[in-house]
Backbone and ligand atoms as CSV (ligand in chain L), in Angstrom:
chain,resi,resn,atom,element,x,y,z
A,1,MET,N,N,18.081,140.890,49.566
A,1,MET,CA,C,17.329,140.565,48.338
A,1,MET,C,C,15.962,139.997,48.730
A,2,ASP,N,N,14.930,140.507,48.153
A,2,ASP,CA,C,13.592,140.030,48.491
A,2,ASP,C,C,13.268,138.795,47.647
A,3,LEU,N,N,13.119,137.656,48.338
A,3,LEU,CA,C,12.963,136.390,47.609
A,3,LEU,C,C,11.745,136.357,46.697
A,4,LYS,N,N,10.692,137.074,47.082
A,4,LYS,CA,C,9.478,136.979,46.263
A,4,LYS,C,C,9.654,137.633,44.886
A,5,ASP,N,N,10.660,138.482,44.762
A,5,ASP,CA,C,10.893,139.142,43.475
A,5,ASP,C,C,11.771,138.320,42.533
A,6,LEU,N,N,12.275,137.193,43.016
A,6,LEU,CA,C,13.245,136.439,42.222
A,6,LEU,C,C,12.571,135.478,41.248
A,7,PRO,N,N,13.155,135.305,40.062
A,7,PRO,CA,C,12.625,134.295,39.149
A,7,PRO,C,C,12.783,132.891,39.757
A,8,VAL,N,N,11.947,131.955,39.326
A,8,VAL,CA,C,11.940,130.633,39.969
A,8,VAL,C,C,13.284,129.912,39.843
A,9,TRP,N,N,14.022,130.178,38.755
A,9,TRP,CA,C,15.277,129.450,38.531
A,9,TRP,C,C,16.418,129.974,39.385
A,10,PHE,N,N,16.232,131.140,40.002
A,10,PHE,CA,C,17.328,131.885,40.613
A,10,PHE,C,C,17.786,131.272,41.931
A,11,GLN,N,N,19.046,130.856,42.003
A,11,GLN,CA,C,19.609,130.392,43.276
A,11,GLN,C,C,20.516,131.489,43.793
A,12,PRO,N,N,20.130,132.153,44.892
A,12,PRO,CA,C,20.882,133.318,45.360
A,12,PRO,C,C,22.353,133.024,45.631
A,13,GLU,N,N,22.679,131.778,46.011
A,13,GLU,CA,C,24.095,131.486,46.311
A,13,GLU,C,C,24.901,131.257,45.031
A,14,ALA,N,N,24.226,131.059,43.894
A,14,ALA,CA,C,24.943,130.848,42.620
A,14,ALA,C,C,24.099,131.375,41.465
A,15,PRO,N,N,23.859,132.691,41.456
A,15,PRO,CA,C,22.906,133.244,40.478
A,15,PRO,C,C,23.310,133.015,39.024
A,16,LEU,N,N,24.591,133.201,38.706
A,16,LEU,CA,C,24.995,133.052,37.301
A,16,LEU,C,C,24.954,131.591,36.886
A,17,GLY,N,N,25.439,130.724,37.758
A,17,GLY,CA,C,25.403,129.289,37.463
A,17,GLY,C,C,23.978,128.798,37.311
A,18,SER,N,N,23.084,129.299,38.144
A,18,SER,CA,C,21.692,128.833,38.044
A,18,SER,C,C,21.050,129.348,36.764
A,19,ALA,N,N,21.456,130.533,36.322
A,19,ALA,CA,C,20.941,131.055,35.048
A,19,ALA,C,C,21.425,130.191,33.887
A,20,VAL,N,N,22.698,129.808,33.917
A,20,VAL,CA,C,23.259,128.972,32.847
A,20,VAL,C,C,22.536,127.623,32.786
A,21,ARG,N,N,22.330,127.027,33.960
A,21,ARG,CA,C,21.630,125.729,34.000
A,21,ARG,C,C,20.209,125.871,33.465
A,22,TYR,N,N,19.532,126.925,33.898
A,22,TYR,CA,C,18.148,127.132,33.463
A,22,TYR,C,C,18.068,127.325,31.942
A,23,VAL,N,N,18.944,128.174,31.406
A,23,VAL,CA,C,18.918,128.443,29.958
A,23,VAL,C,C,19.238,127.161,29.181
A,24,THR,N,N,20.201,126.390,29.666
A,24,THR,CA,C,20.553,125.128,28.991
A,24,THR,C,C,19.325,124.223,28.874
A,25,GLY,N,N,18.497,124.231,29.898
A,25,GLY,CA,C,17.321,123.375,29.915
A,25,GLY,C,C,16.177,123.872,29.046
A,26,LEU,N,N,16.295,125.080,28.497
A,26,LEU,CA,C,15.181,125.642,27.704
A,26,LEU,C,C,15.010,124.931,26.363
A,27,SER,N,N,16.121,124.395,25.812
A,27,SER,CA,C,16.029,123.776,24.487
A,27,SER,C,C,17.108,122.721,24.302
A,28,GLY,N,N,16.738,121.632,23.661
A,28,GLY,CA,C,17.713,120.602,23.321
A,28,GLY,C,C,18.672,121.072,22.247
A,29,LYS,N,N,18.405,122.254,21.693
A,29,LYS,CA,C,19.276,122.792,20.645
A,29,LYS,C,C,20.374,123.701,21.205
A,30,PHE,N,N,20.406,123.874,22.538
A,30,PHE,CA,C,21.439,124.736,23.129
A,30,PHE,C,C,22.592,123.852,23.607
A,31,GLN,N,N,23.655,123.764,22.810
A,31,GLN,CA,C,24.753,122.852,23.154
A,31,GLN,C,C,25.816,123.489,24.059
A,32,TRP,N,N,25.899,124.808,24.033
A,32,TRP,CA,C,26.879,125.500,24.901
A,32,TRP,C,C,26.207,126.775,25.400
A,33,VAL,N,N,26.215,126.950,26.708
A,33,VAL,CA,C,25.628,128.163,27.294
A,33,VAL,C,C,26.625,128.726,28.304
A,34,GLY,N,N,26.946,129.992,28.157
A,34,GLY,CA,C,27.877,130.599,29.109
A,34,GLY,C,C,27.535,132.054,29.362
A,35,ILE,N,N,28.094,132.565,30.452
A,35,ILE,CA,C,27.944,133.984,30.768
A,35,ILE,C,C,29.320,134.627,30.752
A,36,TYR,N,N,29.452,135.657,29.929
A,36,TYR,CA,C,30.668,136.464,29.920
A,36,TYR,C,C,30.396,137.741,30.712
A,37,LEU,N,N,31.406,138.144,31.489
A,37,LEU,CA,C,31.294,139.376,32.274
A,37,LEU,C,C,32.196,140.423,31.663
A,38,LEU,N,N,31.685,141.623,31.514
A,38,LEU,CA,C,32.482,142.696,30.908
A,38,LEU,C,C,33.370,143.333,31.976
A,39,GLN,N,N,34.672,143.223,31.755
A,39,GLN,CA,C,35.638,143.860,32.676
A,39,GLN,C,C,36.477,144.817,31.850
A,40,GLY,N,N,36.182,146.091,31.958
A,40,GLY,CA,C,36.842,147.087,31.109
A,40,GLY,C,C,36.464,146.834,29.661
A,41,LYS,N,N,37.456,146.567,28.822
A,41,LYS,CA,C,37.197,146.340,27.396
A,41,LYS,C,C,37.316,144.860,27.033
A,42,THR,N,N,37.189,144.002,28.058
A,42,THR,CA,C,37.347,142.562,27.824
A,42,THR,C,C,36.167,141.793,28.405
A,43,LEU,N,N,35.694,140.812,27.634
A,43,LEU,CA,C,34.671,139.900,28.145
A,43,LEU,C,C,35.384,138.711,28.777
A,44,VAL,N,N,35.052,138.421,30.018
A,44,VAL,CA,C,35.716,137.338,30.749
A,44,VAL,C,C,34.682,136.249,31.033
A,45,LEU,N,N,35.039,135.026,30.659
A,45,LEU,CA,C,34.083,133.926,30.802
A,45,LEU,C,C,33.831,133.592,32.267
A,46,GLY,N,N,32.568,133.510,32.615
A,46,GLY,CA,C,32.141,133.072,33.945
A,46,GLY,C,C,31.641,131.637,33.832
A,47,PRO,N,N,30.549,131.314,34.526
A,47,PRO,CA,C,30.028,129.951,34.481
A,47,PRO,C,C,29.567,129.569,33.072
A,48,PHE,N,N,29.774,128.313,32.710
A,48,PHE,CA,C,29.282,127.819,31.420
A,48,PHE,C,C,28.984,126.337,31.512
A,49,LEU,N,N,28.164,125.849,30.595
A,49,LEU,CA,C,27.907,124.422,30.450
A,49,LEU,C,C,28.130,124.059,28.996
A,50,GLY,N,N,28.902,123.006,28.781
A,50,GLY,CA,C,29.241,122.600,27.416
A,50,GLY,C,C,30.736,122.379,27.328
A,51,GLU,N,N,31.186,122.159,26.094
A,51,GLU,CA,C,32.618,121.902,25.882
A,51,GLU,C,C,33.491,123.038,26.397
A,52,LYS,N,N,34.680,122.684,26.842
A,52,LYS,CA,C,35.643,123.714,27.255
A,52,LYS,C,C,35.991,124.582,26.051
A,53,THR,N,N,36.246,125.858,26.295
A,53,THR,CA,C,36.571,126.751,25.185
A,53,THR,C,C,37.880,127.490,25.450
A,54,ASN,N,N,38.585,127.809,24.369
A,54,ASN,CA,C,39.795,128.635,24.486
A,54,ASN,C,C,39.442,130.105,24.678
A,55,HIS,N,N,38.200,130.441,24.322
A,55,HIS,CA,C,37.831,131.857,24.324
A,55,HIS,C,C,37.315,132.273,25.704
A,56,THR,N,N,38.238,132.352,26.632
A,56,THR,CA,C,37.850,132.730,27.993
A,56,THR,C,C,37.943,134.245,28.202
A,57,ARG,N,N,38.673,134.910,27.322
A,57,ARG,CA,C,38.775,136.379,27.369
A,57,ARG,C,C,38.637,136.899,25.939
A,58,ILE,N,N,37.639,137.729,25.707
A,58,ILE,CA,C,37.371,138.225,24.351
A,58,ILE,C,C,37.354,139.756,24.373
A,59,PRO,N,N,38.212,140.401,23.567
A,59,PRO,CA,C,38.194,141.863,23.515
A,59,PRO,C,C,36.898,142.376,22.875
A,60,VAL,N,N,36.407,143.480,23.369
A,60,VAL,CA,C,35.224,144.122,22.776
A,60,VAL,C,C,35.507,144.369,21.288
A,61,GLY,N,N,34.544,143.999,20.441
A,61,GLY,CA,C,34.710,144.173,19.001
A,61,GLY,C,C,35.076,142.883,18.290
A,62,ARG,N,N,35.611,141.896,19.037
A,62,ARG,CA,C,36.013,140.641,18.390
A,62,ARG,C,C,34.925,139.583,18.498
A,63,GLY,N,N,34.720,138.852,17.403
A,63,GLY,CA,C,33.756,137.756,17.411
A,63,GLY,C,C,32.326,138.250,17.604
A,64,VAL,N,N,31.439,137.289,17.709
A,64,VAL,CA,C,30.021,137.610,17.901
A,64,VAL,C,C,29.828,138.263,19.280
A,65,CYS,N,N,30.557,137.726,20.256
A,65,CYS,CA,C,30.424,138.228,21.628
A,65,CYS,C,C,30.886,139.680,21.732
A,66,GLY,N,N,32.079,139.943,21.190
A,66,GLY,CA,C,32.624,141.299,21.267
A,66,GLY,C,C,31.844,142.293,20.424
A,67,THR,N,N,31.261,141.805,19.325
A,67,THR,CA,C,30.447,142.670,18.463
A,67,THR,C,C,29.180,143.123,19.194
A,68,ALA,N,N,28.588,142.214,19.959
A,68,ALA,CA,C,27.362,142.571,20.700
A,68,ALA,C,C,27.618,143.779,21.592
A,69,VAL,N,N,28.770,143.759,22.281
A,69,VAL,CA,C,29.088,144.870,23.186
A,69,VAL,C,C,29.398,146.131,22.375
A,70,ALA,N,N,30.230,145.974,21.330
A,70,ALA,CA,C,30.641,147.135,20.529
A,70,ALA,C,C,29.435,147.826,19.887
A,71,GLU,N,N,28.475,147.019,19.427
A,71,GLU,CA,C,27.293,147.592,18.750
A,71,GLU,C,C,26.142,147.833,19.724
A,72,ASN,N,N,26.333,147.433,20.974
A,72,ASN,CA,C,25.306,147.590,21.997
A,72,ASN,C,C,23.973,146.970,21.581
A,73,ARG,N,N,24.070,145.762,20.960
A,73,ARG,CA,C,22.819,145.042,20.667
A,73,ARG,C,C,23.040,143.526,20.604
A,74,ASP,N,N,21.960,142.828,20.900
A,74,ASP,CA,C,21.999,141.366,20.877
A,74,ASP,C,C,22.338,140.883,19.467
A,75,GLN,N,N,22.924,139.700,19.398
A,75,GLN,CA,C,23.298,139.132,18.104
A,75,GLN,C,C,22.608,137.772,17.954
A,76,ASN,N,N,21.920,137.593,16.821
A,76,ASN,CA,C,21.306,136.305,16.513
A,76,ASN,C,C,21.849,135.877,15.154
A,77,ILE,N,N,22.775,134.919,15.160
A,77,ILE,CA,C,23.482,134.534,13.933
A,77,ILE,C,C,22.981,133.167,13.475
A,78,PRO,N,N,22.170,133.117,12.410
A,78,PRO,CA,C,21.592,131.836,11.996
A,78,PRO,C,C,22.625,130.860,11.428
A,79,ASP,N,N,23.712,131.405,10.845
A,79,ASP,CA,C,24.748,130.526,10.289
A,79,ASP,C,C,26.114,131.171,10.519
A,80,VAL,N,N,26.827,130.674,11.509
A,80,VAL,CA,C,28.099,131.309,11.861
A,80,VAL,C,C,29.141,131.143,10.745
A,81,ARG,N,N,28.924,130.172,9.862
A,81,ARG,CA,C,29.897,129.951,8.780
A,81,ARG,C,C,29.915,131.119,7.804
A,82,ALA,N,N,28.862,131.934,7.838
A,82,ALA,CA,C,28.785,133.083,6.922
A,82,ALA,C,C,29.519,134.303,7.481
A,83,LEU,N,N,30.022,134.191,8.706
A,83,LEU,CA,C,30.654,135.353,9.349
A,83,LEU,C,C,32.173,135.319,9.208
A,84,SER,N,N,32.779,136.494,9.027
A,84,SER,CA,C,34.247,136.535,9.076
A,84,SER,C,C,34.719,136.851,10.499
A,85,ASN,N,N,33.989,137.714,11.200
A,85,ASN,CA,C,34.367,138.078,12.575
A,85,ASN,C,C,33.717,137.095,13.547
A,86,TYR,N,N,34.254,135.875,13.544
A,86,TYR,CA,C,33.675,134.817,14.370
A,86,TYR,C,C,34.793,134.052,15.055
A,87,LEU,N,N,34.614,133.763,16.335
A,87,LEU,CA,C,35.603,132.979,17.089
A,87,LEU,C,C,35.009,131.598,17.329
A,88,SER,N,N,35.611,130.597,16.732
A,88,SER,CA,C,35.032,129.259,16.786
A,88,SER,C,C,35.359,128.556,18.101
A,89,CYS,N,N,34.287,128.045,18.743
A,89,CYS,CA,C,34.482,127.246,19.957
A,89,CYS,C,C,34.443,125.777,19.599
A,90,SER,N,N,33.516,125.432,18.697
A,90,SER,CA,C,33.382,124.040,18.282
A,90,SER,C,C,33.100,124.031,16.783
A,91,LEU,N,N,33.701,123.069,16.080
A,91,LEU,CA,C,33.480,122.987,14.629
A,91,LEU,C,C,32.034,122.638,14.327
A,92,GLU,N,N,31.350,122.102,15.312
A,92,GLU,CA,C,29.955,121.695,15.097
A,92,GLU,C,C,28.963,122.850,15.222
A,93,THR,N,N,29.413,123.980,15.757
A,93,THR,CA,C,28.485,125.101,15.963
A,93,THR,C,C,27.977,125.636,14.632
A,94,ARG,N,N,26.664,125.831,14.579
A,94,ARG,CA,C,26.046,126.387,13.365
A,94,ARG,C,C,25.430,127.760,13.626
A,95,SER,N,N,24.762,127.904,14.770
A,95,SER,CA,C,24.150,129.209,15.050
A,95,SER,C,C,24.499,129.653,16.470
A,96,GLU,N,N,24.357,130.949,16.683
A,96,GLU,CA,C,24.781,131.521,17.970
A,96,GLU,C,C,23.867,132.679,18.351
A,97,LEU,N,N,23.588,132.776,19.645
A,97,LEU,CA,C,22.783,133.893,20.168
A,97,LEU,C,C,23.539,134.550,21.314
A,98,VAL,N,N,23.601,135.864,21.278
A,98,VAL,CA,C,24.166,136.617,22.400
A,98,VAL,C,C,23.116,137.620,22.877
A,99,CYS,N,N,22.775,137.547,24.160
A,99,CYS,CA,C,21.862,138.538,24.765
A,99,CYS,C,C,22.628,139.324,25.822
A,100,LEU,N,N,22.637,140.619,25.674
A,100,LEU,CA,C,23.372,141.476,26.606
A,100,LEU,C,C,22.651,141.569,27.947
A,101,ILE,N,N,23.455,141.614,29.003
A,101,ILE,CA,C,22.923,141.854,30.351
A,101,ILE,C,C,23.225,143.307,30.696
A,102,ARG,N,N,22.175,144.057,31.017
A,102,ARG,CA,C,22.368,145.476,31.388
A,102,ARG,C,C,21.921,145.671,32.830
A,103,ASP,N,N,22.704,146.425,33.574
A,103,ASP,CA,C,22.349,146.651,34.982
A,103,ASP,C,C,21.232,147.695,35.087
A,104,GLY,N,N,20.881,148.044,36.311
A,104,GLY,CA,C,19.779,148.974,36.557
A,104,GLY,C,C,19.959,150.326,35.886
A,105,ASP,N,N,21.218,150.697,35.624
A,105,ASP,CA,C,21.491,151.989,34.960
A,105,ASP,C,C,21.539,151.852,33.438
A,106,GLY,N,N,21.294,150.634,32.942
A,106,GLY,CA,C,21.323,150.422,31.490
A,106,GLY,C,C,22.717,150.156,30.957
A,107,LYS,N,N,23.680,150.012,31.853
A,107,LYS,CA,C,25.069,149.778,31.435
A,107,LYS,C,C,25.266,148.282,31.160
A,108,THR,N,N,25.931,147.971,30.036
A,108,THR,CA,C,26.209,146.559,29.738
A,108,THR,C,C,27.232,146.019,30.727
A,109,VAL,N,N,26.876,144.912,31.377
A,109,VAL,CA,C,27.766,144.329,32.378
A,109,VAL,C,C,28.211,142.918,31.984
A,110,GLY,N,N,27.561,142.368,30.975
A,110,GLY,CA,C,27.916,141.020,30.547
A,110,GLY,C,C,26.951,140.534,29.487
A,111,GLN,N,N,26.967,139.227,29.280
A,111,GLN,CA,C,26.090,138.671,28.246
A,111,GLN,C,C,25.888,137.175,28.458
A,112,ILE,N,N,24.765,136.703,27.947
A,112,ILE,CA,C,24.535,135.262,27.859
A,112,ILE,C,C,24.862,134.868,26.429
A,113,ASP,N,N,25.722,133.870,26.264
A,113,ASP,CA,C,26.130,133.411,24.932
A,113,ASP,C,C,25.692,131.959,24.769
A,114,ILE,N,N,25.050,131.661,23.649
A,114,ILE,CA,C,24.588,130.290,23.393
A,114,ILE,C,C,25.042,129.835,22.011
A,115,ASP,N,N,25.625,128.637,21.952
A,115,ASP,CA,C,25.977,128.015,20.673
A,115,ASP,C,C,25.048,126.837,20.432
A,116,SER,N,N,24.666,126.668,19.167
A,116,SER,CA,C,23.832,125.532,18.799
A,116,SER,C,C,24.476,124.755,17.656
A,117,HIS,N,N,24.297,123.447,17.674
A,117,HIS,CA,C,24.765,122.626,16.548
A,117,HIS,C,C,23.777,122.690,15.384
A,118,PHE,N,N,22.662,123.374,15.590
A,118,PHE,CA,C,21.619,123.467,14.558
A,118,PHE,C,C,21.630,124.856,13.930
A,119,SER,N,N,21.402,124.927,12.631
A,119,SER,CA,C,21.290,126.227,11.972
A,119,SER,C,C,20.021,126.924,12.450
A,120,ALA,N,N,20.075,128.229,12.555
A,120,ALA,CA,C,18.903,129.049,12.902
A,120,ALA,C,C,18.128,128.479,14.085
A,121,ALA,N,N,18.845,128.178,15.163
A,121,ALA,CA,C,18.196,127.546,16.319
A,121,ALA,C,C,17.377,128.540,17.144
A,122,PHE,N,N,17.575,129.840,16.883
A,122,PHE,CA,C,17.005,130.847,17.784
A,122,PHE,C,C,15.858,131.614,17.127
A,123,GLY,N,N,14.657,131.062,17.290
A,123,GLY,CA,C,13.456,131.732,16.798
A,123,GLY,C,C,12.973,132.723,17.840
A,124,PRO,N,N,11.846,133.403,17.549
A,124,PRO,CA,C,11.330,134.435,18.451
A,124,PRO,C,C,11.097,133.934,19.880
A,125,GLU,N,N,10.639,132.691,20.021
A,125,GLU,CA,C,10.373,132.158,21.369
A,125,GLU,C,C,11.654,131.964,22.162
A,126,GLU,N,N,12.654,131.383,21.495
A,126,GLU,CA,C,13.938,131.145,22.168
A,126,GLU,C,C,14.569,132.486,22.554
A,127,VAL,N,N,14.535,133.426,21.610
A,127,VAL,CA,C,15.154,134.731,21.871
A,127,VAL,C,C,14.462,135.400,23.064
A,128,ALA,N,N,13.124,135.354,23.072
A,128,ALA,CA,C,12.376,136.020,24.155
A,128,ALA,C,C,12.707,135.382,25.503
A,129,ALA,N,N,12.820,134.051,25.516
A,129,ALA,CA,C,13.090,133.350,26.780
A,129,ALA,C,C,14.476,133.706,27.315
A,130,VAL,N,N,15.470,133.773,26.425
A,130,VAL,CA,C,16.836,134.079,26.877
A,130,VAL,C,C,16.949,135.559,27.237
A,131,ARG,N,N,16.299,136.384,26.436
A,131,ARG,CA,C,16.285,137.831,26.701
A,131,ARG,C,C,15.753,138.099,28.113
A,132,ARG,N,N,14.715,137.344,28.451
A,132,ARG,CA,C,14.082,137.516,29.760
A,132,ARG,C,C,15.056,137.179,30.896
A,133,VAL,N,N,15.798,136.097,30.718
A,133,VAL,CA,C,16.769,135.723,31.751
A,133,VAL,C,C,17.842,136.814,31.876
A,134,ALA,N,N,18.290,137.335,30.724
A,134,ALA,CA,C,19.300,138.417,30.756
A,134,ALA,C,C,18.744,139.626,31.515
A,135,ASP,N,N,17.467,139.936,31.275
A,135,ASP,CA,C,16.840,141.069,31.981
A,135,ASP,C,C,16.728,140.792,33.479
A,136,GLU,N,N,16.386,139.546,33.802
A,136,GLU,CA,C,16.242,139.201,35.221
A,136,GLU,C,C,17.593,139.298,35.929
A,137,LEU,N,N,18.644,138.849,35.254
A,137,LEU,CA,C,19.984,138.993,35.840
A,137,LEU,C,C,20.324,140.470,36.019
A,138,GLY,N,N,20.016,141.267,34.997
A,138,GLY,CA,C,20.312,142.699,35.053
A,138,GLY,C,C,19.592,143.378,36.204
A,139,THR,N,N,18.336,142.993,36.404
A,139,THR,CA,C,17.533,143.575,37.486
A,139,THR,C,C,18.175,143.322,38.847
A,140,HIS,N,N,18.802,142.147,38.983
A,140,HIS,CA,C,19.386,141.769,40.284
A,140,HIS,C,C,20.900,141.937,40.301
A,141,TRP,N,N,21.436,142.675,39.318
A,141,TRP,CA,C,22.888,142.717,39.145
A,141,TRP,C,C,23.629,143.234,40.372
A,142,ARG,N,N,23.060,144.244,40.987
A,142,ARG,CA,C,23.739,144.843,42.144
A,142,ARG,C,C,23.960,143.786,43.246
A,143,GLU,N,N,22.905,143.027,43.526
A,143,GLU,CA,C,23.019,141.986,44.562
A,143,GLU,C,C,23.950,140.878,44.100
A,144,ILE,N,N,23.864,140.534,42.810
A,144,ILE,CA,C,24.701,139.455,42.278
A,144,ILE,C,C,26.172,139.828,42.441
A,145,LYS,N,N,26.513,141.065,42.106
A,145,LYS,CA,C,27.898,141.510,42.193
A,145,LYS,C,C,28.391,141.492,43.629
A,146,LYS,N,N,27.509,141.923,44.510
A,146,LYS,CA,C,27.878,141.968,45.931
A,146,LYS,C,C,28.183,140.569,46.453
A,147,GLY,N,N,27.378,139.606,45.969
A,147,GLY,CA,C,27.511,138.246,46.497
A,147,GLY,C,C,28.609,137.440,45.846
A,148,ARG,N,N,29.189,137.930,44.724
A,148,ARG,CA,C,30.183,137.123,44.005
A,148,ARG,C,C,31.496,137.055,44.785
A,149,LYS,N,N,32.016,135.831,44.826
A,149,LYS,CA,C,33.240,135.630,45.608
A,149,LYS,C,C,34.462,136.098,44.820
A,150,LYS,N,N,34.397,135.992,43.465
A,150,LYS,CA,C,35.579,136.390,42.683
A,150,LYS,C,C,35.232,137.501,41.727
L,1,SME,N1,N,31.666,132.270,19.092
L,1,SME,C1,C,31.959,133.335,20.004
L,1,SME,C2,C,33.077,132.967,20.946
L,1,SME,C3,C,32.632,132.322,22.189
L,1,SME,S1,S,32.238,130.692,21.983
L,1,SME,O1,O,31.004,130.626,21.157
L,1,SME,C4,C,31.970,129.952,23.435
L,1,SME,C5,C,32.310,134.593,19.251
L,1,SME,O2,O,32.443,134.573,18.017
L,1,SME,O3,O,32.467,135.624,19.889
């Protein structure tokens, strides 16, 4: 991996964890940040910061996370209480953002999921910043996968 091509937040020995830490630091409104990895038809929780969650494995199509994969697009939900297809992690969550991670071939390999205790926490700036991290992870996905211990 060529170090000069890496984003400043990127720690090669823990790329996903460093992405989670970096995204958490982007806004005081991000109360839970995690990365789910797509394994077949299931999203499997990787590194996260925030409260522990029961939703460590989510089938494609279920909840906001599974919908992002099924519809092949990012999800920005200003008020999760208005959704029926929603998997609650915390009763305090009001809004949620999911940005898909796509590898060099454009294939969805995972996602960054963020919960906020604030309604409509994800404006254009927040979305662009998280989208960028998802793209940076996607760009380096091949190396990230090679280096992952599990
Ligand atoms: N709310 C998500 C589940 C994951 S938690 O937010 C950590 C969903 O509806 O898919």
